[in-house]
Kinemage of the C-alpha trace (Angstrom):
@kinemage 1
@onewidth
@group {chain A} dominant
@subgroup {mainchain}
@vectorlist {calphas} color= white
{ca met a 1} P -109.233 143.272 109.986
{ca ser a 2} L -106.657 140.975 111.547
{ca lys a 3} L -105.089 138.098 109.657
{ca pro a 4} L -106.650 134.680 110.446
{ca cys a 5} L -104.531 132.454 112.673
{ca ala a 6} L -102.596 129.935 110.581
{ca phe a 7} L -102.563 127.365 113.382
{ca cys a 8} L -106.292 127.726 114.065
{ca ala a 9} L -106.788 126.913 110.370
{ca val a 10} L -104.684 123.750 110.780
{ca val a 11} L -106.621 122.788 113.927
{ca ala a 12} L -109.927 123.315 112.068
{ca gly a 13} L -108.740 121.225 109.113
{ca asp a 14} L -108.906 124.235 106.794
{ca ala a 15} L -105.147 124.213 106.118
{ca pro a 16} L -103.022 121.185 105.243
{ca ala a 17} L -100.643 119.657 107.779
{ca asp a 18} L -98.711 116.461 108.298
{ca val a 19} L -100.229 115.540 111.647
{ca val a 20} L -98.267 113.359 114.077
{ca his a 21} L -100.745 113.571 116.974
{ca ala a 22} L -104.389 114.631 117.243
{ca gly a 23} L -105.776 114.758 120.767
{ca pro a 24} L -108.865 116.353 122.274
{ca ser a 25} L -106.998 119.495 123.384
{ca thr a 26} L -103.784 119.368 121.331
{ca leu a 27} L -102.489 118.910 117.818
{ca ala a 28} L -98.905 118.171 116.749
{ca phe a 29} L -97.734 118.452 113.161
{ca leu a 30} L -94.593 118.894 111.087
{ca asp a 31} L -93.335 122.453 110.650
{ca thr a 32} L -93.735 123.490 106.992
{ca lys a 33} L -90.376 125.287 107.126
{ca pro a 34} L -88.391 122.934 109.357
{ca val a 35} L -85.019 123.716 110.834
{ca phe a 36} L -84.306 120.002 110.288
{ca his a 37} L -86.507 117.154 109.035
{ca gly a 38} L -88.689 115.929 111.883
{ca his a 39} L -89.230 119.449 113.319
{ca val a 40} L -92.618 119.203 115.059
{ca leu a 41} L -94.948 121.903 116.366
{ca leu a 42} L -97.291 121.225 119.282
{ca val a 43} L -100.287 123.554 119.628
{ca pro a 44} L -103.322 123.699 121.870
{ca arg a 45} L -106.591 123.424 119.937
{ca thr a 46} L -107.865 126.470 121.806
{ca his a 47} L -106.401 129.719 120.496
{ca val a 48} L -104.063 131.206 123.082
{ca thr a 49} L -101.052 133.371 122.318
{ca thr a 50} L -98.554 132.493 125.035
{ca leu a 51} L -97.791 129.730 127.500
{ca ala a 52} L -99.072 131.981 130.296
{ca asp a 53} L -102.451 132.119 128.495
{ca leu a 54} L -102.863 128.331 128.420
{ca pro a 55} L -105.521 127.348 130.987
{ca ala a 56} L -103.870 125.743 134.028
{ca asp a 57} L -105.943 122.574 133.656
{ca glu a 58} L -104.528 122.038 130.128
{ca leu a 59} L -100.875 122.497 131.094
{ca pro a 60} L -100.155 118.993 132.500
{ca ala a 61} L -101.346 117.229 129.330
{ca phe a 62} L -99.561 119.773 127.108
{ca ala a 63} L -96.269 119.287 128.986
{ca ala a 64} L -96.619 115.490 129.050
{ca leu a 65} L -97.212 115.414 125.307
{ca ala a 66} L -94.197 117.684 124.751
{ca gln a 67} L -92.101 115.161 126.652
{ca arg a 68} L -93.478 112.258 124.578
{ca leu a 69} L -92.872 114.197 121.347
{ca glu a 70} L -89.273 114.875 122.351
{ca arg a 71} L -88.650 111.142 122.704
{ca ala a 72} L -90.591 110.271 119.550
{ca val a 73} L -88.792 112.828 117.370
{ca glu a 74} L -85.384 111.707 118.628
{ca thr a 75} L -86.276 108.048 118.061
{ca ala a 76} L -87.910 108.461 114.654
{ca met a 77} L -85.182 110.748 113.338
{ca asp a 78} L -82.348 108.740 114.937
{ca ala a 79} L -81.208 111.948 116.627
{ca pro a 80} L -79.166 111.870 119.841
{ca gly a 81} L -80.799 115.053 121.120
{ca ser a 82} L -83.332 117.778 120.480
{ca leu a 83} L -84.123 121.427 121.051
{ca val a 84} L -87.463 122.041 122.770
{ca leu a 85} L -88.584 125.644 122.922
{ca val a 86} L -91.468 128.087 123.112
{ca asn a 87} L -91.254 131.700 121.999
{ca asn a 88} L -93.640 134.035 123.811
{ca val a 89} L -94.395 137.085 121.647
{ca ile a 90} L -90.781 137.948 120.719
{ca ser a 91} L -89.726 135.826 117.711
{ca gln a 92} L -93.157 134.150 117.700
{ca ser a 93} L -93.925 133.881 113.972
{ca val a 94} L -97.548 132.814 114.508
{ca pro a 95} L -99.381 134.386 117.484
{ca his a 96} L -100.752 131.036 118.699
{ca leu a 97} L -98.906 129.120 121.410
{ca his a 98} L -96.654 126.547 119.799
{ca leu a 99} L -93.878 124.408 121.174
{ca his a 100} L -91.069 123.343 118.832
{ca val a 101} L -89.387 119.937 119.014
{ca ile a 102} L -86.349 120.039 116.729
{ca pro a 103} L -84.074 117.011 116.312
{ca arg a 104} L -80.389 117.795 116.921
{ca arg a 105} L -77.125 116.100 116.069
{ca pro a 106} L -73.548 116.992 116.891
{ca lys a 107} L -72.141 119.491 114.382
{ca asp a 108} L -75.563 119.894 112.684
{ca gly a 109} L -74.763 123.526 111.885
{ca leu a 110} L -77.507 125.075 114.012
{ca arg a 111} L -76.000 128.104 115.692
{ca phe a 112} L -78.643 128.384 118.396
{ca phe a 113} L -77.255 130.166 121.394
{ca leu a 114} L -78.546 132.293 124.201
{ca gly a 115} L -76.571 135.461 123.834
{ca pro a 116} L -75.142 137.895 124.057
{ca arg a 117} L -74.764 137.203 127.754
{ca his a 118} L -75.229 140.001 130.283
{ca pro a 119} L -73.583 138.978 133.565
{ca tyr a 120} L -74.714 140.473 136.862
{ca ala a 121} L -72.446 143.205 138.189
{ca ser a 122} L -72.421 141.703 141.669
{ca pro a 123} L -73.927 138.986 143.862
{ca asp a 124} L -76.196 141.691 145.338
{ca glu a 125} L -77.607 142.494 141.887
{ca ser a 126} L -78.346 138.826 141.096
{ca ala a 127} L -79.894 138.344 144.553
{ca asp a 128} L -82.150 141.369 143.937
{ca val a 129} L -83.267 139.962 140.572
{ca ala a 130} L -83.937 136.566 142.175
{ca arg a 131} L -86.043 138.244 144.907
{ca arg a 132} L -88.073 140.195 142.308
{ca ile a 133} L -88.804 137.050 140.283
{ca ala a 134} L -89.714 135.093 143.430
{ca ala a 135} L -92.118 137.880 144.469
{ca ala a 136} L -93.718 137.892 141.015
{ca leu a 137} L -93.994 134.093 141.139
{ca asp a 138} L -95.817 134.281 144.479
{ca ala a 139} L -98.158 137.075 143.328
{ca lys a 140} L -101.616 135.989 142.198
{ca pro a 141} L -101.963 136.494 138.407
{ca glu a 142} L -105.008 138.531 137.469
{ca asn a 143} L -106.406 135.902 135.085
{ca val a 144} L -105.919 132.805 137.260
{ca glu a 145} L -108.141 131.430 140.020
{ca asp a 146} L -106.659 130.893 143.472
{ca glu a 147} L -104.717 127.677 143.436
{ca asp a 148} L -103.027 125.569 146.030
{ca arg a 149} L -99.366 126.062 145.127
{ca ser a 150} L -98.451 122.633 146.517
{ca thr a 151} L -100.862 120.733 144.274
{ca gly a 152} L -101.562 123.158 141.429
{ca arg a 153} L -105.306 122.630 141.992
{ca thr a 154} L -107.751 125.488 142.133
{ca ala a 155} L -109.243 126.256 145.527
{ca asp a 156} L -112.730 125.141 144.452
{ca ala a 157} L -111.601 121.991 142.602
{ca gly a 158} L -113.797 119.010 143.262
{ca arg a 159} L -116.663 120.987 144.764
C-alpha cells in the first residue's frame, strides 16, 4: 500500500498548514521545513506529480499565482529577491507538484547552484542538442489534446 500524499491531506484539510492562498484549483501554504522564513509552497488541488501532468487549462492560473506569490513573499519578508523552483521527480520530496517560492537576500548562506557544469564539446554538439529539444517540443505529447501552438488552446475549444 502506498503512502498517502501529504499535500493531498493539506488540500483536504486533514493535515495542518499555514495557508496563504486558497483558490478553486490551487492552495499555497508555508513550508513546514522552510529554507528561510516565508518559504511558500504552491500546489494544485488536483493530485498530479509533475508540471507536465498539470492539465493545460490549469497552467495559466498556476503560473499567474506563482508570479503573484513571488512578489508577495518578497514584499512581506522584505527580501530583495527570491528563488522560484519546481523539482520534477528528482529531489521531489513529496510526489505532488509543488512550486517553491523562497525569499532570498544577499549573503543569506544558501549555496544553491546549478552544477557541476558540463559544457558542450563543440558548437555542433550544442546545436544537435538544441535540435533534439526543438523536435521534442514540436512532437505531440501522448496525454495532451491537439492544441494551437500560437494560442495554447485545444483544437475543439469553444465548440
